[in-house]
C-alpha positions as CSV (number, residue, x, y, z in Angstrom):
1,X,-9.5,-154.4,48.8
2,X,-10.1,-154.0,45.1
3,X,-12.5,-156.3,43.2
4,X,-12.9,-156.6,39.4
5,X,-16.5,-157.4,38.3
6,X,-17.6,-158.7,34.9
7,X,-21.2,-157.5,34.5
8,X,-23.6,-158.0,31.6
9,X,-24.1,-154.8,29.7
10,X,-27.8,-154.6,30.4
11,X,-27.2,-154.8,34.2
12,X,-24.4,-152.3,34.5
13,X,-26.6,-149.3,35.4
14,X,-28.4,-151.3,38.1
15,X,-25.1,-152.6,39.7
16,X,-23.4,-149.2,39.5
17,X,-26.4,-147.6,41.2
18,X,-26.6,-150.3,43.8
19,X,-22.9,-150.0,44.7
20,X,-23.1,-146.2,44.7
21,X,-25.6,-146.4,47.5
22,X,-22.9,-147.9,49.8
23,X,-20.8,-145.1,51.4
24,X,-17.9,-147.5,51.9
25,X,-17.7,-148.6,48.2
26,X,-16.0,-146.5,45.5
27,X,-16.7,-147.4,41.9
28,X,-14.6,-146.6,38.8
29,X,-15.5,-148.0,35.4
30,X,-12.7,-149.3,33.3
31,X,-12.3,-148.4,29.6
32,X,-12.5,-151.2,27.2
33,X,-8.8,-150.9,26.5
34,X,-7.9,-151.2,30.3
35,X,-10.3,-154.1,30.7
36,X,-8.6,-155.9,27.8
37,X,-5.1,-155.3,29.3
38,X,-6.2,-156.6,32.7
39,X,-7.8,-159.7,31.0
40,X,-4.5,-160.3,29.1
41,X,-2.5,-160.1,32.3
42,X,-4.8,-162.5,34.1
43,X,-4.4,-165.0,31.2
44,X,-0.6,-164.5,31.3
45,X,-0.5,-165.1,35.1
46,X,-2.6,-168.3,34.8
47,X,-0.3,-169.6,32.1
48,X,2.7,-168.9,34.4
49,X,1.0,-170.7,37.2
50,X,0.3,-173.7,35.0
51,X,3.9,-173.8,33.8
52,X,5.3,-173.6,37.4
53,X,2.8,-176.4,38.5
54,X,4.1,-178.6,35.5
55,X,0.6,-178.6,33.9
56,X,1.9,-176.8,30.8
57,X,5.1,-177.1,28.9
58,X,7.2,-174.1,27.8
59,X,8.5,-173.8,24.2
60,X,11.9,-172.8,23.0
61,X,12.8,-169.3,21.9
62,X,13.5,-170.5,18.4
63,X,10.1,-172.2,18.2
64,X,8.5,-169.1,19.4
65,X,10.3,-166.9,16.9
66,X,9.5,-169.3,14.0
67,X,5.8,-168.9,14.8
68,X,6.1,-165.2,14.2
């Protein structure tokens, strides 16, 4: 299983060292760019979930293009 953690900058070293002490845990830091991409995908998936659940309305293509 993969888990994504959001850790305060001043605690990163401690958490990475702690996780490194477990032989069954592999750690791999994400670059800021990759973290931003993942966060954007999470937001998009949440928006899709809200639309499917009827909690959020969609907008027409013309409306979207006019905003650009």
